[in-house]
N, C-alpha and C positions, 0 to 999 in steps of 0.2 A: 436733586442731581440731573445734569443736563444731558440731553440725548442729541447726539451728532449724526448726521445724514453725510455719507460721502458720496458726492456726484461725479459723473465722468467730467473729464476736461471741457468738453463742448458744452456750451451754454444751452440750457433748455433740455439736455439728453436726460434719460431715463436714470433713476438712481439704480445702485447695486442693489439694494432691497428691494425695489420694485421687479427689478430682472430676475433675482433669484425666486421671488414669488410667482412670476410668471412661469419659470423653468418647472417649479414643483407643480403648479397646476397643469402644464403640458403633459408632465410624467404621469401624474395621477389620471389624466384623461387617456392616455395611451394604454397604460395597464388596464384601465376599465373596459376600453373598447376590446382589448385582447382577451380578457377574461369573458366578455360577452360572446364574442366570436367562438371561443372554445367550448363554452356552455352550450351555444346553439348547435355546434358541430357535434357534441355529444348527444344530445336530445334528438337531433335528427337520425344519428346512427342508432339510438335504441329504438325509435319508432320504426326504422327501415328493417332492423333485425327482428323485431316483433311481427311487422307484417311479413316478412320472409319465412319466419318460423310457422305463422298462421297458415298460409297458402301453400306451404311445402306439406303440411299435415304432419310435421314431426312431432314426437313427444317421448318422454322417458330418455333413454340413452341418445336418440336421434335429435334432441333439442340442443346439444352442445353447439358451439361456435364452428368447431371442426365440421361437423355434420352440415351445418348450414351452409358453410362454405363450399363443401362438396355438393350440395344441392344446387347453389347458385352456378358452380362450374357446369354440372350437369345441364341446368336449365338452359345455359348458353350452348353448350355442345349439341344437346339433343332437340332444341328447339321445343321444350315442353310448353304446351298450349293449354290457355284457359278455355275450357268447355263445358257443356252441358253433360253431366254422366248421369246414367241411370244404374243405380246398385240394387240388386235384388237380395233381400234380407231372408233369414232363415224360414219364416213363415210364407214366403212366396211374394210378399208385397214389394214394391218397387218404390224407391226413393230417388227423387231427382236432386243432384248437387250440382250447383253452379260454383266454378274455381278451377284451381289446378288440378290436374288428374293425378290423383294420388297414386293410380297404378304406375304411371311412367316416373313419378317421384320415387317411388321405392324400387323400381327395377333400375333406375340411376343410381340410387344408392348401393343397391346390392352390387352392382357392376363395379362401383369405385372400391367397395371393402373387399371384393373378390381379387381386384387388380393388386390391392395392397398385400393380401395373403399371398397370392401368386408370387410377388417379389421376394418373399422371404424363401422359396424355393430356387429361385434363379439368381439371385445377387449373391455372388462368391463372399463379397465381405460380411454380409449379413449372416450368412451360412456359418462362415468360420468363426466369427466373433461372438454370435449368440444363438448357438445351436439347440440351446435347451427347449425352444418353442417347438422343436420336432421331437423331442424325447417323450414320446407317449407311454414308454415302459415306466417312467419314473416320475413324470410331472403330470399333476392332474389339469394344471392350465393347459398343457398341449393336447390332451384328450379332449377338454371342453372346446377348443377352437375347431378339432374335427367334427365334433358332434353337432355344433351350432353351424358349421358350414354345411353339413349335410342337410340338416333339417331346413335352412334357408333354401337351399337348391331343390329340396322335395317341395316345400309349399310353394315355390315360385312355378314349379311345372304345373302343379294342381291349378293353380290360379290361372295360369295362362291358357288352361283348358276353357275355363268359364270366367272371363274377366269381369262379369257382371255380378259375380256372387260377393256379396259384402263380407260375409265370414270368411271366405277364403282370401280376401284382399287384406282383412284385419289379421289373419294368421300369418300371412306373408309379411306384412309390416312388423309384427311382434319378432318373427324369426330374424328378420333383418336387424332389428333393434339387439336382439341376443347376439347375434354373429358378431355385430360391431363391438360389443361390450367385451365379448370373450376375447376377441382378438386384440383389443387394446390392452386389457388386463395381461394377455400372455406376451404381448410386446413389452410391457413394463416390467414384468417378471423375469422374462428371459435377458433383458438389458441389465437388471441386477445381477443375476448370476455370471453373465459373460462367459468368459473361457477360464474362469477361475478355479481355485482348488474345491469350490462348493459344487461345481458341476459333476454330472456323473463321470466316475474315473475313466470308463472305457471310452465314453464319448469325447472327454476331453483329450484322450491321447489320439484318437482318430483325427479331431481338429487341429490339434498341434502338428501332426504330420501333414494335413492338407494345407496349414497355413505355409508350412514349410515349401510345399510342392507349388503354391501359388507364388511364393517368393522367386522360385526358380523360373515359373512359366513367364512371369513379368519381366525378368532381367532381360536387357537388350542384348546382352553377349549369349543368350542361351541359343544353341544350334538347332535347326529344324529337327534333327533325329532327337535330341534331347527335350525339346518341346512336344514331340510326338510321344515319347516315353511318359513324360511328365503329365500330360492330359490324360493318357491311358490308367496311369495310377491314381490321378485325381478323382477320375469317373469312377472308379472301381472304388474308391474310399467313399464319394458322397452318394452313389446310387442306394446303398441300405437305408440312408436318412432320409432323402427326398423321393425315392422311387423312381418312376419314369420321367417325372419332371427333370430328372438329371440331364437330359438329352436338350433341354431348352436353356441351360446354362450358356450365354453367349461365349465365354472363353473357350468353352469345350467344342464349340461348333465345328472347327476344322476336324477334330477327332471323330465327332459324331457323322459328319458327311463322309468322312473316309471310310468308316464302319459300314454306313449304308451302301455306299458304292462298291465294297468288297462283298457284300452279301449279295447284292444285286447280279455281281458277274459271276457267282459261284453256280 
């Protein structure tokens, strides 16, 4: 059997077979280089995450990527410094630690978690759509968040009195991890329950009414008088759920300011 090669019209030009082979080689080369770059980026990212996790002193619930991101953001915002830290153990001995200040890291993490928890009290959409996170009368996860939040705040105050005490710092770190886990679990459970039929019937009815009030409040054709009455009714509905934090809800600020002004003039 004879084999034929087809050449281009120009004399001495490369054959179609050679050209195809060149194209295949170029494609393989490009794909290979791309894979090498991707693997290098993944490897570098894994190394950087490991270093960040190590210097942040995060462990357990605090070692996830979200906590690492929060730490990195806090590092940039608060200017966390690499210093020599002397920690005192329970027997009175001191240990010099070189590296990132674990106390600063834990404070930054605690502040970030507390800010997230505060948002569940002041964001109207979160309040109305996922109210079970505040239902301490029926939901264990809601009670657990409050307990872990209080413990974290208490251990932080103890540590701030003596920031060189290694045991107090470790207790503070553990409490922050527990608070973070309780809040994440609670957020997940509250999202599942939503404002559906599985929610406590009384709480669901309150939030259905609140959703209607918010709809009226956000309508552009609502008059000033109607807005005032709507804010008053909304404040009255939400205060039993979030307590004094109801005054921090941005949409209710005009009503709150009016109430404060009226109280001062009496």
